[in-house]
TORGU-992675 format. One record per residue (C-alpha): x, y, z; residue in three letters. Coordinates in pm, whole numbers, padded with zeros to 5 digits, always signed. Layout:
BEGIN
XYZALA ...
# end
This chain:
BEGIN
-04257-05749+15577MET -04612-05874+15572LYS -04816-06161+15704THR -04906-06421+15440PRO -05280-06430+15509THR -05335-06614+15186ASP -05134-06910+15321SER -05340-06959+15636LEU -05567-07203+15461GLY -05945-07233+15470VAL -06153-07059+15735GLU -06336-07313+15950MET -06574-07324+16248PRO -06398-07369+16581THR -06616-07673+16646SER -06430-07855+16365GLU -06080-07800+16504LEU -05890-08130+16534LEU -05560-08047+16708LEU -05578-08079+17085ARG -05402-07754+17177ARG -05597-07561+16914ALA -05927-07692+17049LYS -05830-07618+17411LEU -05719-07263+17324THR -06033-07188+17118ALA -06257-07320+17397HIS -06075-07110+17656PHE -06106-06792+17445LEU -06476-06847+17388ILE -06546-06916+17756MET -06289-06698+17940LYS -06123-06480+17679GLY -06295-06158+17789GLY -06162-06196+18142GLU -05811-06227+17996ASN -05835-05929+17757PHE -05848-06162+17454ALA -06110-06267+17200ARG -06117-06524+16923LEU -06175-06384+16573GLU -06133-06669+16323LYS -05997-07018+16278ALA -05816-07161+15973TYR -05692-07497+15855GLN -05416-07570+15604ARG -05386-07869+15375GLU -05092-07999+15578ASN -05312-08017+15888GLY -05187-07700+16060ASP -05458-07506+16241GLU -05441-07132+16305THR -05636-06905+16541LEU -05661-06530+16479LEU -05711-06353+16813ILE -05726-05995+16935THR -05561-05887+17260LEU -05626-05570+17457ILE -05284-05440+17559VAL -05215-05233+17869GLU -04980-04960+17752ARG -04802-04672+17931PRO -04857-04314+17821GLN -04505-04300+17682ARG -04439-04616+17487ARG -04089-04737+17407VAL -04214-04954+17121HIS -04514-04903+16894ASP -04751-05164+17035ILE -05117-05085+16960HIS -05398-05081+17212ALA -05542-05378+17026GLU -05302-05622+16867GLU -05401-05918+16653GLN -05182-06226+16642VAL -05196-06560+16466LEU -05143-06872+16674ILE -05029-07160+16453ILE -05068-07515+16585PHE -04894-07806+16410THR -04985-08172+16405GLU -04630-08272+16508GLU -04653-08059+16826ASP -04272-08064+16853ASN -04242-07690+16917ALA -04449-07425+17099PRO -04749-07293+16905PRO -04608-07021+16677CYS -04738-06672+16760VAL -04702-06422+16473VAL -04810-06053+16476PRO -05089-06005+16218PHE -05023-05649+16108ARG -04765-05579+15839GLU -04599-05287+16015ASP -04533-05460+16347PHE -04205-05309+16477PRO -03873-05490+16502ASN -03834-05529+16878VAL -03630-05751+17112PRO -03738-06110+17163HIS -03860-06174+16810LEU -03753-06504+16661MET -03591-06569+16327ILE -03854-06611+16056GLY -03890-06608+15680SER -03793-06279+15512PRO -04143-06272+15360ARG -04334-06278+15686MET -04346-06109+16023THR -04113-06269+16277ARG -04271-06482+16554PRO -04275-06381+16919LEU -04011-06547+17139CYS -04223-06658+17437LEU -04020-06932+17606TYR -03665-06942+17737GLU -03674-07312+17825GLU -03695-07591+17564PRO -04044-07695+17456TRP -03991-08037+17613GLU -03990-07862+17951HIS -04246-07590+17876ALA -04512-07828+17742ARG -04534-08008+18079ILE -04696-07699+18234HIS -04866-07560+17920TRP -05232-07455+17951THR -05438-07225+17724PRO -05481-06977+18009SER -05107-06951+18080ARG -05032-06935+17709PHE -05266-06640+17643ILE -05140-06463+17955GLN -04782-06509+17831ARG -04868-06346+17497ILE -05041-06059+17676HIS -04742-06018+17910PHE -04503-06012+17610TRP -04698-05733+17437LEU -04744-05526+17755THR -04378-05543+17859ARG -04258-05478+17505THR -04469-05160+17491ALA -04298-05046+17813GLU -03955-05149+17684GLY -03888-05373+17985ILE -03945-05719+17841LEU -03568-05764+17833HIS -03464-05719+18198ALA -03159-05513+18293GLU -02987-05817+18443ASP -03071-06039+18147GLN -02793-06119+17896PRO -02799-05921+17575LEU -02979-06069+17276GLU -02768-06230+17001PRO -02721-06027+16685LEU -02721-06329+16454LEU -02878-06671+16492ALA -02860-07005+16317GLY -02543-07192+16413SER -02419-07492+16215GLU -02114-07587+16421GLY -01861-07474+16679TRP -01532-07289+16693LEU -01334-07334+17015VAL -01117-07029+17071CYS -01012-06817+17367SER -01100-06449+17404ASP -00732-06376+17457ALA -00633-06535+17127LEU -00901-06338+16939ILE -00801-06013+17112ALA -00438-06078+17024ASP -00532-06135+16658ALA -00728-05807+16653VAL -00444-05612+16815ALA -00176-05754+16587LYS -00403-05779+16279ARG -00293-06138+16253SER -00474-06460+16170THR -00561-06764+16380VAL -00474-07114+16267LYS -00753-07367+16303LEU -00781-07743+16288CYS -01098-07938+16228ARG -01204-08233+16439ALA -01301-08539+16235PRO -01677-08540+16171ALA -01867-08862+16125GLU -02224-08932+16022ASN -02284-08574+15918GLY -02204-08422+16258GLU -02175-08046+16291ARG -01816-07927+16237PRO -01596-07854+16535LEU -01285-07641+16490LEU -01007-07567+16737PHE -00780-07266+16750ALA -00417-07378+16721VAL -00162-07206+16943LYS +00211-07183+16887ASP +00271-07538+17006ALA +00004-07669+16771GLY -00277-07907+16846HIS -00158-08251+16959PRO -00404-08449+16746ARG -00501-08246+16441LEU -00338-08060+16153LYS -00418-07706+16039VAL -00710-07703+15792THR -00845-07348+15817ASN -00716-06997+15858LEU -00931-06749+16048ALA -00937-06383+15951LEU -01053-06179+16251VAL -01253-05862+16171VAL -01357-05619+16444GLU -01685-05430+16393CYS -01829-05122+16560LEU -02051-05154+16871PRO -02397-05287+16785GLN -02731-05228+16959LEU -02874-05557+17077HIS -03235-05661+17039GLY -03281-05721+16668ILE -03186-06075+16573ILE -03092-06106+16207ARG -03088-06406+15977MET -02738-06537+15928LYS -02566-06438+15603PRO -02582-06731+15363GLY -02311-06625+15121SER -01994-06419+15113LEU -02188-06143+14939ARG -02446-06139+15223ASP -02168-06127+15481LEU -01999-05834+15305ILE -02329-05644+15307GLU -02383-05721+15677TYR -02028-05617+15766SER -02086-05274+15608VAL -02391-05228+15833GLU -02175-05338+16128ALA -01910-05078+16051GLY -01646-05288+15874ALA -01570-05299+15501ASP -01511-05671+15473LEU -01453-05662+15097LYS -01168-05412+15132ALA -01026-05600+15430ILE -01030-05928+15239LEU -00865-05778+14933ARG -00587-05612+15133ASP -00532-05927+15340THR -00517-06155+15036LEU -00262-05926+14871LYS -00051-05929+15185GLY -00066-06308+15208TRP +00061-06339+14853PHE +00377-06153+14954MET +00420-06357+15274GLU +00339-06711+15158HIS +00520-06841+14853PRO +00424-07204+14927VAL +00123-07298+14714GLN -00023-07534+14978SER -00108-07231+15191PHE -00375-07123+14942TYR -00549-07460+14970LYS -00649-07387+15329LEU -01014-07309+15389ASN -01088-06954+15499LEU -01294-06872+15806LEU -01407-06516+15873ILE -01458-06431+16240LEU -01656-06116+16319LEU -01601-05948+16656VAL -01928-05770+16740LEU -01927-05553+17055PRO -02282-05507+17190LYS -02460-05223+17372MET -02781-05245+17572ARG -02892-04893+17472VAL -02797-04670+17182GLU -02474-04486+17261GLY -02424-04685+17581GLY -02120-04872+17702ALA -02020-05204+17549VAL -02152-05475+17784GLN -02053-05790+17599SER -01896-05910+17276THR -02045-06156+17033GLU -01817-06368+16818TYR -01960-06507+16494ARG -01753-06725+16263ALA -01838-06799+15899PHE -01693-07107+15740ILE -01689-07214+15377THR -01567-07514+15185VAL -01391-07276+14949LYS -01018-07224+14983SER -00821-06903+15016ILE -00737-06943+14649GLN -01106-06966+14550ASP -01200-06657+14749ILE -00906-06465+14606GLY -01023-06550+14255VAL -01384-06448+14336ALA -01257-06113+14464LEU -01039-06069+14151ASP -00727-06053+14366VAL -00576-06384+14251TYR -00547-06557+13918GLU -00466-06924+13885VAL -00253-07049+13597ARG -00135-07408+13569GLU -00226-07465+13933GLY -00022-07172+14063ASN -00168-06866+14231VAL -00070-06528+14091GLY -00158-06174+14193LEU -00386-05970+13962MET -00197-05656+13868LEU -00501-05458+13755ASN -00793-05607+13948PRO -01143-05510+13849GLU -01438-05478+14083ASP -01531-05834+14167CYS -01832-06009+14021ASN -02117-06009+14276GLU -02244-06336+14132LEU -01915-06507+14221LYS -01948-06385+14578LEU -02306-06509+14597SER -02191-06855+14489GLU -01954-06882+14787ILE -02188-07027+15047LYS -02119-06980+15417LEU -02205-07173+15728GLY -02212-06991+16061MET -02054-07157+16361VAL -02082-07061+16727ASP -01766-06941+16896CYS -01739-07113+17231ILE -01460-07040+17479PRO -01192-07298+17531GLU -01180-07455+17874PHE -00924-07255+18070ASP -00885-07164+18436SER -01096-06849+18411LYS -01381-07026+18233PHE -01356-07317+18477ALA -01396-07084+18775ALA -01695-06917+18606THR -01864-07252+18546LEU -01827-07345+18912THR -01971-07013+19024GLY -01651-06918+19206LYS -01390-06650+19170MET -01066-06756+19006GLN -00809-06854+19269VAL -00452-06748+19197ASP -00273-06989+19431GLU +00025-07213+19363THR -00042-07544+19533ILE +00226-07787+19644LEU +00052-08125+19643LEU +00236-08374+19862VAL +00112-08721+19777GLY -00051-08802+19442ALA -00231-09114+19559GLY -00602-09194+19553ALA -00738-08894+19744ILE -00460-08658+19632GLY -00505-08731+19262SER -00881-08690+19272GLN -00864-08369+19474VAL -00608-08227+19227ALA -00819-08319+18923ILE -01131-08170+19083ASN -00950-07847+19171LEU -00805-07826+18820ALA -01158-07854+18681ARG -01249-07567+18914ALA -00977-07349+18761GLY -00673-07395+18988LEU -00391-07407+18736ASN -00065-07365+18928LYS +00074-07686+19074TRP +00386-07852+19201CYS +00320-08222+19259ILE +00548-08431+19476LEU +00535-08810+19493ASP +00802-09077+19463GLY +00568-09369+19382ASP +00487-09533+19051VAL +00127-09603+18953LEU +00054-09976+18983LEU -00250-10171+18861PRO -00416-10200+19201HIS -00407-09818+19235ASN -00662-09786+18954LEU -00942-09894+19187ALA -00933-09551+19351ARG -00694-09333+19150HIS -00784-09049+18912ALA -00540-09180+18649LEU -00607-09469+18411ASP -00432-09767+18252GLN -00223-09543+18025ARG -00029-09421+18330SER +00054-09758+18484VAL +00429-09780+18537GLY +00474-09401+18533ILE +00558-09189+18835ASN +00232-09060+18986LYS +00349-08698+19005ALA +00458-08698+18640VAL +00136-08859+18516ALA -00087-08634+18726LEU +00084-08324+18586CYS +00006-08450+18236ASP -00356-08510+18336ALA -00392-08153+18466ILE -00245-08013+18145ILE -00496-08227+17957GLY -00772-08036+18137ILE -00609-07692+18147LEU -00355-07661+17865PRO -00227-07331+18008GLU -00165-07484+18351ALA +00172-07416+18512GLN +00273-07752+18655VAL +00595-07892+18798LYS +00670-08227+18952PHE +00916-08379+19194VAL +00942-08755+19148ALA +01063-08811+19503ALA +00938-08799+19859ASP +00946-08493+20083LEU +01261-08603+20267PHE +01516-08518+20001LEU +01877-08621+20038ARG +02169-08383+20024ARG +02236-08267+19672GLY +01867-08258+19584ASP +01846-07880+19601ASP +01730-07857+19239ASP +01424-08064+19321GLN +01357-07864+19637ALA +01363-07546+19431ASN +01070-07679+19231GLN +00825-07609+19512TRP +00964-07271+19609LYS +00703-07003+19553GLY +00411-07226+19651SER +00144-07041+19846SER -00037-07344+19988LEU +00065-07700+20077VAL -00196-07970+20028LEU -00073-08277+20216ASP -00252-08588+20091CYS +00027-08829+20183SER -00157-08978+20484ALA +00188-08994+20640SER +00254-08879+20993MET +00628-08818+20929PRO +00539-08598+20632VAL +00281-08407+20832SER +00521-08356+21122ARG +00798-08243+20885HIS +00566-07987+20727LEU +00463-07864+21072ALA +00820-07827+21191GLU +00964-07646+20891SER +00928-07273+20834ASP +01025-07320+20468LYS +00671-07418+20376PHE +00364-07192+20346PRO +00029-07261+20508ARG -00052-07634+20510CYS -00372-07833+20475ILE -00360-08203+20554SER -00626-08441+20421ILE -00659-08806+20514PHE -00927-09076+20529LEU -01011-09313+20809SER -00876-09669+20760PRO -01212-09790+20622ASN -01256-09481+20403GLY -01592-09388+20556ARG -01468-09073+20727SER -01255-08779+20624LEU -01039-08544+20828CYS -00915-08204+20712VAL -00653-08021+20918LEU -00609-07662+20804CYS -00346-07430+20947GLU -00422-07063+20993ASP -00260-06813+20757ALA +00003-06717+21017GLU +00077-07086+21089ARG +00034-07041+21464PHE -00173-07360+21480HIS +00040-07610+21292ARG -00051-07952+21159LEU +00098-08145+21449ASP -00117-07970+21709TRP -00427-07982+21486LEU -00365-08357+21466GLU -00387-08369+21848MET -00709-08167+21840VAL -00855-08426+21604GLN -00757-08710+21839TYR -00932-08532+22125ARG -01247-08489+21917ALA -01246-08860+21835VAL -01221-08936+22209LEU -01496-08697+22314GLU -01766-08776+22056HIS -01923-09120+22062ASN -02010-09108+21691LYS -01643-09053+21602LEU -01493-09327+21815GLN -01485-09574+21523ASP -01278-09332+21311PHE -00958-09540+21337TYR -01134-09876+21339LYS -01086-10087+21027ASN -01330-10377+21026VAL -01285-10437+20654ASP -00919-10535+20677GLY -00659-10529+20400LYS -00566-10726+20092THR -00228-10821+19941ARG -00142-10709+19586TYR +00220-10835+19568GLY +00471-11073+19723ALA +00648-10825+19950SER +00547-10796+20314CYS +00458-10433+20249ARG +00247-10506+19939ASP -00088-10458+20112VAL -00370-10211+20059THR -00692-10135+20244SER -01043-10225+20134PHE -01183-09878+20055ILE -01468-09817+19812ALA -01409-09568+19529GLN -01744-09400+19598HIS -01609-09300+19939HIS -01283-09164+19795VAL -01470-08980+19519GLY -01719-08826+19759ALA -01451-08710+20002TRP -01237-08572+19719ALA -01530-08361+19601ALA -01590-08236+19955LEU -01222-08156+20000CYS -01232-07922+19702CYS -01492-07713+19881ARG -01285-07708+20198PHE -00969-07607+20010VAL -01143-07326+19820ARG -01304-07204+20143ASP -00968-07214+20321ALA -00815-06987+20058VAL -01075-06723+20147GLN -01066-06786+20525ASP -00742-06740+20720GLU -00856-06925+21034GLU -00732-07267+21145ALA -00981-07552+21107LYS -01025-07916+21199VAL -01312-08074+21005ILE -01430-08433+21037ILE -01685-08566+20788ALA -01848-08906+20828SER -02078-09123+20620ASP -02365-09245+20832SER -02413-09546+20605GLY -02759-09429+20499GLY -02639-09177+20241GLY -02616-08891+20491GLU -02288-08705+20538THR -02231-08542+20875LYS -01973-08266+20899ILE -01825-08156+21232MET -01611-07847+21274ALA -01398-07911+21584VAL -01346-07628+21829ASN -00992-07490+21825ILE -00869-07281+22117ALA -00553-07070+22136PRO -00251-07296+22158ALA +00001-07272+22441ILE +00369-07354+22398LYS +00643-07350+22660CYS +01001-07471+22652GLN +01107-07677+22955LEU +01468-07777+22921GLY +01511-07987+22609GLU +01137-08046+22571TRP +00871-07826+22412LEU +00533-07864+22582VAL +00220-07792+22375GLN -00135-07771+22502THR -00432-07533+22475ASP -00696-07354+22680HIS -00953-07627+22618ILE -00755-07868+22834LEU -00688-07603+23098LEU -01056-07510+23115GLU -01146-07875+23159LYS -00899-07906+23447LEU -01039-07591+23606GLU -01391-07737+23590ARG -01283-08067+23748MET -01097-07875+24019ARG -01397-07650+24093ALA -01633-07950+24121GLU -01424-08099+24405LYS -01344-07789+24611LEU -01253-07750+24894PRO -01076-08084+24851THR -00790-08142+24611GLU -00838-08373+24315THR -00637-08502+24024GLY -00599-08774+23763GLY -00394-08875+23463THR -00281-08680+23158LEU -00344-08812+22808VAL -00128-08703+22516GLY +00167-08793+22299ALA +00543-08765+22279PHE +00731-08685+21961ASP +01066-08835+22052MET +01236-08721+21733ASP +01153-08353+21784ARG +01124-08374+22166GLN +00772-08235+22188ILE +00525-08328+22460CYS +00159-08282+22361TYR -00085-08242+22652LEU -00420-08323+22490VAL -00670-08449+22749ASP -00709-08541+23115ALA -00889-08822+23293LEU -01060-08759+23628PRO -00966-08924+23955ALA -01038-09300+23969PRO -01312-09386+24221PRO -01067-09531+24476ASP -00868-09205+24495SER -00829-09020+24827ILE -00930-08651+24799GLU -00875-08420+25096ALA -00840-08043+25158PRO -00470-08085+25215ASP -00374-08359+24973GLY -00463-08605+24697PHE -00368-08968+24638ASN -00471-09105+24298ARG -00625-09451+24294GLY -00603-09724+24027MET -00958-09857+23990ALA -01046-09886+23618GLY -00747-09672+23512LEU -00575-09937+23301ARG -00903-09999+23115GLU -00952-09627+23055ARG -00601-09585+22915ILE -00645-09895+22698ALA -00969-09748+22564SER -00794-09419+22479VAL -00522-09606+22292GLU -00773-09819+22103LYS -00992-09527+21996ILE -00694-09320+21877THR -00500-09606+21718ALA -00237-09573+21998SER -00162-09213+21903GLN -00270-09090+22249LEU -00171-09263+22570THR -00077-09201+22932TYR +00192-08932+22962ILE +00177-08818+23326GLY -00025-08688+23622GLU -00225-08380+23711TRP -00364-08254+24041HIS -00520-07940+24183SER -00423-07701+24460HIS -00679-07535+24689PRO -00773-07166+24670ASP -00510-06908+24760ASP -00239-07168+24703CYS +00004-07116+24412PRO +00036-07377+24137ALA +00407-07421+24205SER +00508-07770+24326PRO +00513-07838+24699SER +00770-08065+24866SER +00527-08356+24830ASP +00487-08267+24462ASP +00866-08270+24417VAL +00885-08618+24569ASN +00597-08734+24350LEU +00762-08598+24038HIS +01090-08773+24122GLN +00900-09103+24148TRP +00714-09032+23822LEU +01034-08937+23638ALA +01202-09255+23753GLY +00904-09460+23641HIS +00889-09298+23293MET +01266-09314+23251GLN +01248-09685+23171PHE +01090-09589+22834ASP +01319-09291+22784GLY +01031-09052+22852LEU +01015-08751+23080PRO +00789-08745+23382GLY +00510-08491+23327VAL +00319-08335+23614MET +00063-08053+23571LEU -00066-07850+23866ILE -00381-07641+23837ILE -00455-07366+24091GLY -00727-07104+24127ASP -00532-06838+23933ARG -00251-07017+23752ASP -00108-07348+23642TRP +00234-07505+23597SER +00399-07802+23429VAL +00696-07988+23571VAL +00913-08214+23354LEU 
# end
């Protein structure tokens, strides 16, 4: 290769340069070139307006050079009037070595230096003559040392110059190599001269397109990266390149075509276009391990029949393909006339690729999604795009028009069961997804065992039903794996995520109580259950109402939930997370403190509380010593499962009587406090009983006065069918009486 010095144009004084970047670079070299180990030699101008500077650079080289870079290197810098690409920098000497990071150029000239990774539209914003000359100097210095291409940098491509795309999975290509089989392809319709796009067709076929091409997969020997070649333009060029790459493509084609003749008697088969896909393993250093594989596909408008004729394997008579019995060596001219276009092989979107694109490891979890409504559908779609491909979706509802305001599905699914339609949508994103659906609610009737079997084997339950009965059922049953419950506040401006621990010690029902307590304790959360926006009616039935919730809230929370779900898979701890929109575009996330839960069975009732409540009672007791104190208990009853949740405690009203030997609770402001608790928690927490303290060195067991008090309390609560709850806190222990 040599530099075409005769095509540089006419030598000219630098003072007559017209192009802005050429003038700036020449001025810099004249004024500051010596300080930057560079000097300007000559300037040229072509008839087309291009201007070229010949410069000399002093290169810092190590004693042992990896590449033959001279102490002084001359390069040509070519500036164009269009200025739509970086100035082209070409080595001046004819024997400049082939090294990494050289760009594709004409076969008759030295290849230009590849100086920029980013597009010129971005690079030009920060371009200056000083930075440009320093970049050239850096390129030459690092190339001499052999470290221009960093160890953590992806390997250079072996071929360049794509004219289209082939979408195909690595697994499908590997299977074709192992079985020496072909891959069926279909071509997407191209309009207005668009680059061709081909899809690999699996056993089930492509839903929209018919087979137009057949891909022959040829595996080559490992190649050393760094030297980028021009793409082969004809079948003859490709055969020559394949020999260099360690594969005799001509022999492979001939043998394959002969085999096809025996296998395919139908003449339409030979009308398919042939695509040749080269598998090129790449090494970073000679003799090193294969670090990556490059796939290059070559497409032609010629059919299998045409290529068979060019290779003297087939003969066509009266439109029928026949096999040449005594084939001669094929005519090289015929092979040169079969022009090729090279297309990039890009991976199909599957779960592994999806996880890679999100920067996360692939998660191998089977998710049981309970509730395919607004938040559930969007969370599922987001997680599918992140690579989660194993689902069982449970929902008994049909998609109605009003759902489209916040649902991930579209008009095409109106009238279809949400679980069924959402499964189809996931398969549309991840064709290999393993999805099942149950078009019913969680409370299956007898005889529905077949449907229940659908969710067996799930490793995580994602409850997006926003239904307390569903959440409580999941918490109660040991048939389900670890559960995560997601729900929005009534106005959609806050999100709550309840995540059980891996051992399911903290279950959804208790985490629900922890969330209520957090809403009570934090002023900024006390509007969580408030719905100032109201509801609207979408049908004639009394139940045909839906809340006013903006889609941007649902979409934002769905995106955030995906992060929480992926994090939960890696973290086995229980969590209660509340996220709120401040209204000014700021999202505040609170992780609620969870303490070890305490459960005790008292007769027919299970009492649940935790150390956070007990520690609060201990503090209120200590503040009033040596007198006794007390107050009211706040919590909830689950009458169906007979569970009493002790969640919070209110201090003694101001009119209470506190003495060293007794306590009488007052009433001042108590009704208002209880009403406030009920309002803030949407009536989920309320008054459930009494608590009081005992002095030091006195056990927490009930005294005779306590027994009388509890009898009165039980009688009072009995009117509502509730048990009377009394908690006693002492200096070393505590007790609950029901």
